[in-house]
N, C-alpha and C positions, 0 to 999 in steps of 0.2 A: 347495528353491527359494532363490534368493539373497536376502539381506537387505540387500545393499549394491550400489549402482551404482558399479563401479570404472571409472576413466578413466586412460588414459595417452597421452602424445603425445611427439613428438620436438621438439627446440629449433629449430623452423622455423615459418614463417607458416602458421597453420591457422585456419579459422573456429571450430572447436571450442575451440582454445586461447584465442581471443578470448572466446568464450562463457563459458569457465571463468573467465577473468580478470574478466569482468563479473559473475560470481556466478550466472549463469543455469543452469549445469548442476546446481549444488547445489540450486537451486529446483525443477528437474525431478525430481530424486531425492526431495526432501522432499514434493512434491505426490503422489508415488506411494507414500509411506510407507516409503521406503528411506533407508538411510544413504548418504552420498556419500564415496568415497575416491579419492585420486589416488596412483598408484604412485610418482610422483616424491617424494611426501612420506611414503611408507610405509616400513616396515622392510625390511631386506635379505632377509628370508624371502619377501617378496611382490614385490620389485622385478624379479626375474628373469622374472616372467610377462609383462613388456613384450616379451620375445623369444619365449617359448613360446606365449603366448596360450592357456593351458589353465586359466585362472581363470574360473569361472562368474560371470557378471555384468560381465565386462570389455568395454569398448568402447575401441578403439585407433585413433588417427589418427597415422600416422607413415610412415617409410620403407617402401618395398615389399619390400625384401630380407628383413627379419625376418617380415613378414606372409606372403609367398609361401613362405618356408622353413618356417614353422610349419604352414601348410596342407599343404604337401607331406609334412611329417612326421606328419600325421594329426590335428592339432589341429582340433576341430570348430568352425570359424569360418565366417562368411558375409561376403561383400563387400557393403556397403550404400552406398558412395559413393566417388567419386574426385575429387580436385582436381588442378589443374595450375598451379603457380606456378614460373616460371623463376627460378632462384636463383644466377645468376652462375657457371656452370660454365666452367672454363678449364683449359688446360694452361700451366703456368708454367715458365719457364727462368730461369737465373741472370742477374744484371745485365749480364754481359759476353758472354752467348751470342749468336752470330750468327743463331740460328734465329728465323724470323719467320712461318713458316706450317707447314701440315701436312706438306708434302713434306720440310721440313727435319728432321722427326722421325726419318726413316729412319736406322737404325743407332745411335740414341741409347740410353743406359742410362736406363730409366724406373723411377721408384720406385713399388713396389706393396706395400702393407701385407701382412704374412704372414697366414696363417690364424689366426683366433681359436680359442676352445675348441670352437665348433660353427659350423654353417653360418649360422644366423641372426645370430650375433654377428660374423660375418666381413663385415659390410656395408662396412667401409672398403676391403677388398680388391675386393669386387664393384664398388664405385663407381669405383675407379681403373681396373680392367680395362675396364669398359664405357665410361668416359670416354675412355680412350686409343683403344679400338676405334672409337668414334664420331669422334674427332679424325682418325684415320688414314684413314678410309674415303674422304673426298673426294679424297685424293691417290692413290687406288688402292692403298693400303697396308693391311696387317693387323698384328695383334700378332706375327706371325712376322717382321716387318721391324724389330722393336726388341728390345732386350735387357732382360729383366725383372730388376730388382734388388730382392730382398725387404727390406722395412723392418720393424724391430721394432714390435710393436703390443701393446696391452693385451689379453690373452687373454680377460678377463672385463670388458668395458666396463660401466660403471655408469650407471644412468639417474636415480638419486636426486639431487635438486637440490643437497643439501649437498655431495655428492662432485663433481658436475659443475662446480660453481662453483670448486672448488679445483684440479681437474686435468683438466678436459675438453679434448680435442684434436679439432680439426676440420681440421687442416692437416698431415696425415701427410706426412713427407718434406721439409719445408722445411729442417730442420737439415742433412739429408744433401745437399740441393741447395746450400746455402750452403757446405758443406764440400767440395764437388766430388766426392762419392761417387756421385751420380746427376746426370743431365743435364736431367731434366724430371719434374714431378710434376703430378697432377690435384688440383684444389681446387674447392670450391664454397661459397657462402654468405657471410653478412655478415662473420663473423670472418676468413674467408680473404681477403677484400678488404683488411681492415685489416692482416693479416700481410704480404701482398704489398707493400703500400705502405710499411710500416715497414722492409722489408728490400730495397727497390729491385728486386724481382723483376719480370720482364716477362711479358706475356701473349703466348705463341707462337700459341695457337689459342683464339679466343673461341667456345666452343660455343654460347652463347646467340645468336650471330649466324647459326647454321645456319638455312637457309631452311626445312628440313623438321623437323617435330617428332620424326620417327624418329631423327634424329641428336642429339636432346636427351633421349631416354629414359634414365633412370637411377633411382637409389634414390628420389628425391623427385619424379620426373616420369614417370608420374602417381603421386600419393600416395593410398593407399587408406584408407578408414575400414572397419574390420572389427569384428564383434561375435561373442562366444561364442554358439553356437547355443542353449544353454540359456536365455540371457536373451531371445533373440529368440522362442523358442517359448513361454516361460512368461510374459513380460511385454512383448509386442510394443508396447504403448502407451508404454512407457518408451523404447524404441528410437526410436519415432516422435517422442517429445518431445525426445530428445537431438538428432535431426536438425533438428527445427523450430527449436530454439535456435541451432544452427549456421547455419541459413539466416537467422535474424534477426540474428545477429552479422555475417554477411557483408553483409547490407543496411546495418547500422550502419557497418561498415567503409567501404563505398562512399562514405559522406558525411563521413568524418572521418579524413583521411589522417594528420594529426598525432597523433590519438589512437591510431591503429593503430601508427604508428611507435614511440610511447612504450611500448606493450605489447610490441612486437617486440624492443625493446632488452632487456627482461627475459626474453622467451622464448628469444632467440638468444644471450644472454650476450655481446652486443657493444655497441659504442658507436653514437652516432647517425650518424656518417659511414659506418660499415660497413653499417648498415641501408639508408641512402640509396643507397650505391654498389651494393649487391647486388640490391636489389629495385626501384629506380627509383621513378617517380611514378605508375604506373598499376596496380600489382599489387593494390591494395586494392579494385579494382572487380571482381576475378575470383576471389574466395575461395569462391564458392558450389560446393558439391559437386554432382556429376551422375553419371550412368551412361550417357553417350552412347556410341554404337557406336564412335566414334573413340577415346575414352579407354580403353574396354575393350580395343580392338584394340592400343593402344599398351602397355597393361599386359601383353598377350600377347607383345609383342616383348621386354619385359623378362623375362618368365617363360621364354621360349625361351633367351635369353642365359644366364640363371642356371642353367637345366637343363644347357645345353651345357657350361658351365664348372664344374660340380660343386657348385653352391650349393643344389640341391634334392635331397632324398632320393629323390624320385620325381616323375614328371610327373603332372598331374591336369587334369581338364576345367575350363577357366576359366569357360565359360558357365554351368555348373550351380552354380558357386560364388557367382554373383551373385544377390542377393535384392533385387529392385527395389521391392517393395511398400512398405517403410517410408519410403523417400525420396519416393515418389509421394504417400503419405498426408501426409507432413510438408509437402510443397509445397502441397497442398490447404489445410491448416490455415493456413499463413502467407499464402497468397493470399486466403483468406477474411477475414483480419484487415485486408487492405488495402482491402476494399470498404467504402465509406462506409455507415454505418447509415441 
């Protein structure tokens, strides 16, 4: 039986990340008699579990590529929540490019990160391929209508905070775009907004403007919360407590936009302008996790794309991966707190 509640997240807006910043996840662990550990602050021997999710006691909220790849590889995880936060996905072209829309992408050299050391760590490649596929589709185009140019990528990306602060990259291909080696790159997130502005890059396709969510499905949309099955089976009340704290943090966020933005600057390692540009003024009202049929279906769209393009070791049944009971119980707990005594 685990003696530690482990937590890991990606540098993106999450309710659990807010709950951690507020000290609430540590309180949940302490009240259950457990230690509390964060992989971003742990040693290198533990940090890799962010991608493999084979550490008993671990709850993860982050990109869906590692989560789906880990499950497809056999890691005993369960899906306990999904969030959806649009985060400024775009196709960028150079300052002097004439391309202004999806149709203009035909025949271009697109920058796509190479494979990393395994499928889970190859999330930059998956993001770029799905981002371009979604951008091309409204013009009746596919990836067969562009030329893929592979970009150098770190084969073993690190999640530890000390290393991320020094060498984290979220804008693969910008240097090659500025050097004229590629014609277009996919970017997303707060830091990408800042880099585009710093270098005079132009948005050829704004994926966040797509009318349908299916064209915005990617690594962070939807974003899963997953738990190791051992923790869920042995200490279900801890998992419920974790989700309840996330729901409380989402409630707190809905009423404190400035406070959320301050936390996000630390979480995303970007400046205030990047956070405002990437996430706008309404995202803080929609951080609550759910398991609606729509979000599960959209995760299925991502799973099928990843399987088709070689990012999953095997296909698996999405519906049986879902464990709805902990979130339902957490909602009951939080709702009861709102009822006047």
